[in-house]
N, C-alpha and C positions, 0 to 999 in steps of 0.2 A: 277563426276567431277563438274557438274553445281551446285549440292547441296553444295559441299565444297566451291565453289566460292561465292555463294549467302548467305549461312547460316553458316558463321564463326563468330568469336568474333568481328572482326573489322566491318563487315557489320551490324550485329545485334546492336552493340553499336551505330553506326551512325544512324540507323533507330530509335532507342529509343531516341537518342538525338534530332533528328528532331521532333519526337512526343512530347517530353517534352518541347521543346522550341518554336515550330512553329505549334503544333497540334491544333485541334479544340478547340476554346475558347468560353466561355459564359460570361455573366455579363459584357458586354462591353469590353471583352478581358482580364479581370483581373483573370479569373478562367479557369483552364484547364477542358474542357468538357469530357464527356464519350466517349472513343474511343476503338474500338475493334481491336485486331490484330489476324488475322486468320492464324493459324499454319497449316503446311502441315500434321503433324502427332503429336503423343504424345511426341516423342523424341524432336522434334523441339519446341513444346510448353514449355517443361521443360527447354530447353536450353535458350529460350527467357526469361522465368521467372527467371532463375538463373542469367542472365546478368542484368536484371532489379534490382534484389535484391542487387547485388554487386555494381552497379553504383548509385542507388538511395535510395533504402529502407534501406540498412545497414548504409550508411552515415547519413541519416535522423535520424535513431534510435540512432546512436552514439551521434549525436548533442543533441538530446532530453535528453539522459542520462547525458551527460556532463553538460548541464544546470541545471538538477536536482541536481547533485552532487555539483555544484557551489553555489546552494542556501543555505539558512541557516536553512530551515525547510523542512523535508520530512515526509510524512506519510507512514508507512510500515504495511502491513498486508499479511496474507498468508491463503491458504486453502489446506487441505490435498487432495491428489489425489491418486488413486490406480495405481500402476505401475507393469506391467508384467515383471518379472525378468526371463530371459531365463536360468539363472544358477540354478533356483529353479523351475523345471517343475511342472506345475499345481498350483503354488502358486503366490500370489501377495504380494507386500509390499507397505508401505506408502511413497510417495514422497511429495514434496511441490511445489505449484505454488505461487510465491510471486508477490506482487504489490507494487510499489513505486509511491506515489502520490505527486505532487508538489502543490505549492500555486499560487497566482495570478502572481507573478513575473516569475514563471516557471510552467505554467499550463499544465504539461504533466503527463501521466500515463505510467510507464514502467513496463512490466511484465518479470519475469525471472523464470526459472524452475531449481529446484535442486532435485536430485534423492534420497535424504534422508532427515531426520529431523535435520541433523547436522548443527551447526552454520556456517559452511564454506560458505553456500549459501549467506545469508544476509551479513556476514562479508566481503566476497569478493566484493559484490556490493558496500558496504559502506567504502571500505578501504581508499578512499581519501576524504571522507565527513567529514566536521566539522560543528557541529551545533546541532539542536534539532531534534529528531526522535520521532514521535507520534506512540505509539505501544500499543498492548494489553499485556496480561500476559503470552504469550507463553514462556515457559521456556528457549528456545534457545536465546531469546532476551537478557536475563541477561548476558550471556557470550559475546555477541557481544558488548553491550554498556558498561558493567562494565570492559571489557577488552580493552577498547579503550584509556586508560590513559587520560581520561578527554576530549578527542577529540569529543565524542558524549555524549549528555545528553538525557535521555529517558523522554518523556512526556507521561505518562500512560493514558489510555482511561477510562473516567468516564462512558461512555455508557456501557462498558463491566462490570464495577462494578455494575451499576444499574441492569443489567440483573440478577445478582446473588441474589439480594434482591427481585426482581420480582418473581424468582423461589422459594424463601423462604417464600412467603406469607402464604402458607398452613401450614408451620411449626410454624411460629410465626408471625401472621398477625399484631400485634401491633408494634413490632420492625421494621418489613419490611416496613410497611406503613409509619412509621416516616421517614425512609431513602428515600423512594420514593417521599415523599412530599418535602424533602430537594432538591432532584434532579429536581423536577418539578420547584422549585424556581430558581435553577441554570440555567436550560435550558430555562426558560422564559427570564432570563437576556441575554442569548446568542441570543435568537430570536430578542431581542430589539437592540442589538449592531451589528447585522450581517452586516448592510450596512454602518457602521461608519468607520472612519480611524483607523489605528493601534493604534495611540496614544489615541484616544477617547475610543476605546474598552478597552485598558489597564487601563485607568483611572477609568472607570465604574467597571471593574472587581476587581480592588483593593478596591474600595469603597463599592461595593455591594456583589461581589462573595466571596472575601477573608474572610469576617466575617462568611459567611455561611459555607465555607470549614473548617475554624478553629473550628466552633461549631460541624461540622460533625466529624472531627478528634477526638475531645475530647470525643464525644459520642462513637465512635468506640473503643477508648482506654478503656473506662469504661465497654463496653460490653465484651471485651476480658478478663478483670479482674473479671467479674461477674461469679461466680460459677454456676449460673443458666443457663448460655449460654453454652451448651455442645459443645465442639470443633468439634465433628463429626456430629452435627445436621446441617440442611441446613442453619439456620441463623448463626451458629457458623462458618461454612465454608465461608459464605458470608462476615462475619466480617474479618476473616483472609485474605481472598482474597483482600479486600479493603485495609487493612493495609499493605499488601505486595507491593501494588502499590504506596504507599505514599512516 
């Protein structure tokens, strides 16, 4: 009876509220310090954790995601993870862990898990988003962004393109090195403008980066039409990969 009186939802919520509003503070009282809650047993510890998640962690995560979705630029990336499927004894299948990254106006990272490679995972996360999403060339992305009726525009990643030409150096060092040199120039520009305002970065990108990109695009088109660049070679695959992101 005592446990039910002390360790119920109302009591735990009041203790957590006191901790969060009047607990040990540091930095002149501006920051909540480290505080331990000693639980009687594992069951109570899990109960306190559950109430903390409901009252504080979940609302905070929801607010961070809402601010990400309200912004105009989000970076999206994913990594494959192995998932044990109990409907397939002894077998594993591929799931995805996704990351959504914000910019300075919404500097948050939101992670979400989807149990397959289907587009439903990122599509559901971005269902209310309008703006630009920075992406790689993962095939699911096309269905998400192309199927948004213009609500989402994809900004493809040049770092991923560059990796393809880095990998193609042993196949065709002359062509691969030319592309890598172009990317070195582009990335040098990005290093120079990193601390500037949005307007200043845009101005320099238009005047310096855009001519380089136009030159690179023309070169890629020429390589695609060149019979000497075999489609199944490493350099041929790199060229097609780059053009697919343009």
